[in-house]
C-alpha positions in Angstrom: -40.7 24.7 -34.3 -37.2 23.9 -33.4 -36.5 23.7 -29.7 -33.1 22.9 -28.1 -33.7 20.1 -25.4 -31.0 20.2 -22.8 -31.0 16.6 -22.3 -30.2 15.9 -26.0 -27.8 18.3 -25.9 -26.1 16.6 -22.9 -26.1 13.1 -24.7 -24.6 14.7 -27.6 -21.8 16.2 -25.7 -21.4 13.0 -23.6 -20.9 10.8 -27.0 -18.7 13.7 -28.6 -16.3 13.6 -25.5 -16.2 9.7 -25.5 -15.5 9.7 -29.2 -12.9 12.2 -29.0 -11.0 10.8 -25.8 -10.8 7.4 -27.8 -10.1 9.1 -31.2 -7.6 11.8 -30.8 -4.7 10.3 -29.3 -4.4 7.9 -32.2 -3.0 10.7 -34.4 0.0 11.0 -32.1 0.6 7.5 -30.8 0.5 3.9 -32.6 -0.5 2.5 -28.8 -4.0 1.9 -27.9 -5.0 5.4 -26.5 -4.9 6.3 -22.8 -8.4 7.9 -22.7 -9.0 8.5 -18.7 -7.4 11.7 -18.4 -8.7 13.2 -21.9 -12.4 12.1 -20.8 -12.1 14.1 -17.5 -10.3 16.9 -19.4 -13.2 16.9 -22.1 -15.9 16.6 -19.6 -14.5 19.8 -18.0 -13.9 21.8 -21.3 -17.5 20.8 -22.6 -19.6 20.7 -19.5 -17.6 22.4 -16.7 -18.6 25.9 -17.8 -22.5 25.3 -17.8 -24.0 27.7 -15.4 -24.9 25.6 -12.1 -23.9 22.2 -13.6 -20.7 21.8 -11.6 -22.3 22.3 -8.0 -25.4 20.4 -8.8 -23.6 17.4 -9.9 -20.9 17.7 -7.2 -20.1 14.4 -5.2 -19.8 16.9 -2.2 -23.8 17.5 -2.4 -24.7 14.2 -4.0 -22.8 11.6 -3.0 -25.0 8.7 -3.3 -25.4 8.6 -7.3 -21.6 8.8 -7.4 -21.5 5.8 -4.8 -23.7 3.6 -7.0 -22.1 4.6 -10.0 -18.3 4.0 -9.3 -19.3 0.8 -7.3 -20.6 -0.7 -10.3 -17.5 -0.1 -12.0 -15.3 -1.5 -9.6 -17.2 -4.4 -9.0 -17.3 -5.4 -12.8 -13.7 -4.3 -13.4 -12.6 -6.5 -10.5 -14.3 -9.5 -11.8 -12.7 -8.8 -15.1 -9.2 -8.6 -13.5 -9.7 -11.8 -11.8 -10.6 -13.3 -15.1 -7.7 -12.1 -16.7 -5.1 -14.3 -14.7 -4.2 -17.2 -16.3 -1.4 -18.5 -13.8 -1.9 -18.2 -9.8 -0.5 -21.6 -8.5 3.2 -20.3 -8.4 3.0 -19.0 -4.9 6.4 -17.0 -5.3 4.8 -14.9 -7.9 2.4 -13.6 -5.4 5.3 -12.4 -3.3 5.9 -8.7 -4.5 2.0 -8.4 -4.4 1.5 -9.5 -0.8 4.6 -7.0 -0.2 2.5 -4.2 -1.7 -0.5 -5.1 0.1 1.0 -5.9 3.9 3.8 -3.3 3.9 3.1 -0.7 1.0 -0.6 -0.1 1.7 -0.8 0.5 5.2 2.5 2.9 4.9 0.7 4.7 2.1 -2.2 5.4 4.4 -0.3 6.7 7.1 2.0 8.6 4.9 -1.1 10.5 3.1 -2.9 10.7 6.7 0.0 12.3 8.2 0.3 15.2 5.4 -3.7 15.5 5.8 -3.7 16.1 9.6 -0.1 18.1 9.6 -0.1 20.1 6.3 -4.1 20.3 5.6 -4.9 20.6 9.3 -7.8 17.7 9.0 -9.2 16.0 12.1 -7.6 12.4 12.7 -10.9 10.6 11.3 -10.7 13.2 8.2 -7.0 12.3 7.8 -7.5 8.6 8.4 -10.1 8.6 6.0 -8.0 10.6 3.2 -5.0 8.0 3.6 -7.6 5.3 3.1 -9.3 6.4 0.1 -6.2 7.2 -2.0 -4.3 4.1 -0.8 -5.7 1.4 -3.6 -4.5 1.2 -6.6 -7.1 1.1 -9.4 -8.5 -2.2 -11.3 -10.4 -0.1 -13.7 -8.1 2.5 -15.3 -4.8 0.6 -15.2 -5.3 -1.7 -18.1 -2.0 -0.4 -19.5 -0.1 -2.3 -16.8 -2.0 -5.2 -16.5 -1.8 -8.9 -17.7 -3.4 -9.7 -21.1 -6.5 -11.4 -21.6 -7.6 -14.7 -20.7 -5.4 -17.6 -22.2 -3.7 -14.5 -24.1 -0.3 -14.7 -21.8 1.6 -11.7 -21.2 2.0 -12.5 -17.6 5.4 -11.0 -16.9 5.9 -10.8 -13.2 5.7 -7.0 -13.5 2.2 -7.2 -14.9 1.0 -10.1 -12.7 2.1 -7.8 -9.4 0.4 -4.6 -10.5 -2.9 -6.7 -11.8 -3.0 -8.8 -8.7 -2.4 -5.5 -6.4 -5.3 -3.6 -7.7 -7.6 -6.9 -7.8 -7.1 -7.0 -4.1 -6.4 -3.5 -2.7 -9.7 -2.0 -3.3 -11.3 -4.4 -0.7 -8.5 -4.2 1.4 -8.8 -0.5 1.7 -12.6 -1.2 3.3 -11.3 -1.8 6.8 -9.6 1.4 6.9 -12.4 3.3 5.6 -14.5 1.9 8.5 -11.9 2.7 10.8 -11.8 6.6 9.5 -15.8 6.7 10.0 -15.8 5.1 13.2 -13.3 7.5 14.7 -15.5 10.4 13.1 -18.5 9.1 15.0 -17.0 8.6 18.3 -14.6 11.7 18.2 -11.9 9.6 19.4 -10.0 6.4 18.9 -10.5 4.1 22.1 -9.2 0.5 22.7 -12.8 -1.0 22.6 -13.3 0.5 19.3 -10.0 -0.4 18.0 -10.6 -4.2 19.0 -14.1 -4.2 17.5 -12.6 -2.8 14.2 -9.8 -5.6 14.2 -12.2 -8.6 14.6 -15.3 -7.1 12.8 -13.8 -5.0 9.8 -10.3 -6.5 9.4 -10.8 -10.1 10.2 -14.7 -11.0 9.7 -15.1 -9.2 6.5 -12.2 -10.0 4.7 -12.2 -13.7 5.4 -15.9 -13.7 4.5 -15.1 -11.6 1.2 -12.7 -14.2 0.2 -14.8 -17.3 1.1 -17.7 -16.0 -0.7 -15.8 -15.1 -3.6 -14.5 -18.6 -3.8 -17.7 -20.6 -3.3 -19.8 -18.2 -5.7 -16.8 -18.5 -8.2 -16.7 -22.3 -7.9 -20.7 -22.3 -8.3 -20.7 -20.1 -11.3 -18.1 -22.6 -13.1 -20.3 -25.4 -12.4 -23.4 -23.6 -13.8 -21.3 -22.4 -16.8 -19.4 -25.5 -17.8 -21.1 -28.5 -16.1 -24.9 -28.1 -15.7 -26.4 -29.6 -17.8 -23.4 -31.5 -19.4 -24.8 -32.2 -23.0 -25.9 -28.5 -23.1 -23.5 -26.2 -21.4 -24.0 -22.6 -20.8 -20.1 -21.7 -21.6 -20.9 -22.9 -25.4 -23.3 -20.1 -26.2 -22.4 -16.4 -26.5 -23.7 -15.2 -23.3 -21.3 -12.7 -22.1 -24.0 -11.2 -19.9 -23.2 -14.2 -17.6 -20.2 -12.2 -16.2 -22.6 -9.2 -15.1 -24.7 -11.6 -13.6 -21.9 -13.4 -11.8 -20.4 -10.3 -10.5 -23.8 -9.2 -9.1 -24.4 -12.5 -7.1 -20.9 -12.7 -5.7 -21.1 -9.0 -4.7 -24.8 -8.9 -3.6 -24.7 -12.1 -1.4 -21.0 -11.1 0.0 -22.4 -7.7 1.3 -25.5 -9.3 2.7 -23.2 -11.4 4.7 -21.3 -8.5 6.0 -18.2 -9.3 3.8 -16.4 -7.1 1.5 -17.9 -7.5 -1.9 -15.0 -6.0 -3.7 -12.7 -9.0 -2.6 -15.4 -11.6 -3.4 -15.9 -10.0 -6.9 -12.2 -10.4 -7.5 -11.7 -13.9 -6.1 -14.7 -15.0 -8.1 -13.2 -14.2 -11.3 -10.1 -15.9 -10.4 -11.7 -19.0 -9.0 -14.1 -19.3 -12.2 -11.2 -18.7 -14.4 -9.6 -22.2 -12.8 -12.9 -23.9 -14.3 -12.3 -25.1 -18.1 -9.4 -22.9 -18.2 -8.6 -23.0 -21.3 -12.3 -22.5 -22.9 -12.9 -19.7 -25.1 -15.7 -18.6 -22.8 -13.5 -17.1 -20.2 -12.4 -14.7 -23.2 -16.3 -13.9 -23.9 -17.0 -13.5 -20.2 -13.8 -10.8 -20.0 -14.6 -8.9 -23.0 -18.1 -8.5 -22.1 -17.3 -7.2 -18.5 -14.7 -4.8 -20.0 -17.0 -3.3 -22.5 -19.5 -2.7 -19.6 -16.7 -1.5 -17.4 -15.4 0.8 -20.2 -18.7 2.4 -20.7 -19.6 3.0 -17.2 -15.8 4.4 -16.5 -16.2 6.7 -19.5 -19.6 8.5 -18.3 -18.2 8.6 -14.5 -15.0 10.2 -15.6 -16.8 12.8 -18.0 -19.1 13.7 -15.0 -15.7 13.8 -12.7 -14.6 16.4 -15.2 -17.8 18.2 -15.4 -17.8 18.7 -11.5 -14.1 19.6 -11.6 -14.7 23.4 -11.4 -16.5 23.0 -8.1 -14.2 20.4 -6.6 -10.9 22.4 -7.0 -12.3 25.9 -6.5 -11.1 27.8 -5.0 -7.7 26.4 -5.7 -6.2 24.8 -2.4 -2.0 24.7 -2.8 -2.1 22.2 0.1 -4.3 19.9 -1.6 -2.5 20.2 -4.8 0.8 19.5 -2.7 -0.6 16.5 -1.1 -1.9 15.1 -4.3 1.3 15.6 -5.9 3.3 13.8 -2.9 1.1 10.8 -3.2 2.0 10.4 -6.8 5.4 11.4 -6.9 6.8 10.8 -3.5 4.7 8.6 -1.1 3.8 5.5 -3.7 7.1 5.3 -5.2 8.9 5.3 -2.0 6.8 2.9 -0.1 6.9 0.8 -3.2 10.4 0.8 -3.4 10.6 -0.1 0.3 8.2 -3.0 -0.2 9.9 -4.8 -2.8 13.4 -4.8 -1.3 14.4 -8.5 -1.7 11.9 -9.2 -4.5 13.0 -11.0 -7.7 13.2 -7.7 -9.9 15.8 -5.5 -11.5 16.1 -2.0 -10.5 14.1 -0.9 -13.5 11.3 -3.5 -12.9 11.3 -2.2 -9.5 11.0 1.4 -10.3 8.1 0.6 -12.7 6.2 -1.4 -9.9 6.4 1.1 -7.4 5.8 4.4 -9.4 2.7 2.9 -11.7 0.1 2.6 -8.8 -2.8 4.2 -10.7 -5.6 6.1 -8.9 -9.0 6.5 -9.9 -12.5 4.9 -9.5 -11.9 3.3 -6.6 -11.1 6.3 -4.6 -14.1 8.1 -6.2 -16.2 5.2 -4.6 -15.1 5.2 -1.1 -14.9 8.9 -0.8 -18.7 8.9 -2.1 -19.5 6.0 0.3 -18.3 8.1 3.4 -20.1 11.0 2.2 -23.2 9.1 1.9 -23.1 7.3 5.4 -21.6 10.1 7.8 -21.4 13.7 8.1 -18.0 14.7 7.1 -16.2 17.7 8.6 -13.4 18.0 5.9 -15.6 16.9 2.8 -15.0 19.4 0.6 -11.3 19.2 1.0 -11.3 15.4 0.8 -12.9 15.7 -2.6 -10.5 18.2 -3.7 -7.3 16.3 -2.8 -9.0 13.2 -4.3 -9.8 15.0 -7.5 -6.4 16.4 -7.8 -5.0 13.0 -7.2 -7.1 11.3 -9.9 -6.4 14.0 -12.4 -2.6 13.9 -12.0 -2.3 10.0 -12.0 -4.6 9.6 -15.2 -2.3 12.1 -17.0 1.2 11.1 -15.6 0.3 7.3 -15.4 -2.0 7.3 -18.6 0.2 8.8 -21.1 3.5 6.8 -19.9 2.2 3.5 -18.3 2.3 1.4 -21.5 5.5 2.6 -22.8 7.3 2.0 -19.2 6.0 -1.3 -18.7 6.8 -2.1 -21.9 10.6 -1.3 -21.4 10.3 -3.0 -18.4 9.0 -6.4 -19.2 10.3 -6.6 -22.9 6.9 -7.5 -23.8 4.1 -5.3 -25.8 0.9 -5.6 -24.2 -2.1 -6.4 -26.8 -4.8 -6.9 -24.3 
C-alpha cells in the first residue's frame, strides 16, 4: 500500500532544511538571517547520519558534480555582484580593493601554502593549490557586507571595497590554481613552466576575461535597451535575461581560453552602465539573486551532508590551518594591504577580517580534483570544508552588525 521513497524523503528533508535555515534565526534577531552556517549544519544533522550517503556524495569521490554546481553558483553570483555597483567612475574608491587584490591575495596564498607545506607536510603543488583554493573571498555568501541592490545606494567605501574584492578575486585565483596543477603534473617548478604560466595563465587569460566581459556586457546592454527602440526588452519582466546574459559571457570567454569568472563580473558591471537608472537592473539583479540563493542553499546542504566524510577522522592540523586563515592570515594581510587607505581603524579592521570563504573555494578544489590526480586531495577537502564552516559561522552571524557599526549604514538589500 504505502511505501517510503528515498527520493521523496530526500526532497522533503532538503525543503525542510532550507525553510528552517531561513526561518529559525528570525526568532533571535530582527536582521535578515545569515543562513549559510545553518544550511551546512542542518544538512549535516538531517543527512550526515544516513549510512553511506556522506561517502557517496563526497567531492573527494565525485568531484565533477560539485564542480558544475558550484560553477553555476559563482557565475550567477558574480554577475549579480557586478549589477549591484552603482558608482564605479571614482578611481580612488578602487584603491583599497586593488590593494587587497595585488598585495593581500598573493600574501594569503603564500601564508596558507607555507602552513600546508610545513605544518601539514603537503607537497609543493598541494600546498600551492591549497593557498589558491582558499585565497578568494566569496561573492555568494557575503551579502551582509556588500553594497545594496541596483539604484538603492548604500555604497559606503567599506561595502564597495568588500563587494569589488569578492567580484574580482574569484577569477584572479584561477592562475594560481593552474600553477598548482602544472607543478603537480611536472613534479617541479621550472623556469620554462613559470614563463608559460606567466604569459598564458596570468596575462592572456585575465586580459581576455576582462575584454570579453566588457564586450558581452555592452552587447547585452544594446539588446536590452536599444534594439528595437520601440519595443525594448528592458520594458518587459524578463528577469531570465540575467541568466542568459551570464551564460553567454561565461561560455564565450571560456571558449576563448579566458577566465569566465572575471567576464561574468565585468559583464554585470558593464551592463549596469547602460540605462543606469532603469528599473530593469533591479529585476535582473533580483532574478539572478534568487537563482543564486536556490543553488547555494542546495550546495551548502550537500556540503553539510558530506561533512562526516570530509572531516573524518578529525585532523587537528587541518583545523589549525582553517582557523589560522580566518583569524590570523586574512586579518594580518588585510591590515597590511590597507596601510595608507582612507579608512579609520574600525573600518580597516572590518575590511581586513570579513573575507568570507565559501562556494568559490568549493569550485576551485572540485575543478582541481576533476582535472588531475591530487595526492593530498582528502586533506585539501578537509581543510577547505573546515575553513568554510568556520567562516560561515563566524562571519555569517557577525558581519551585518560589524559592517553597520563601521559604516553607520543599515543594509537593506
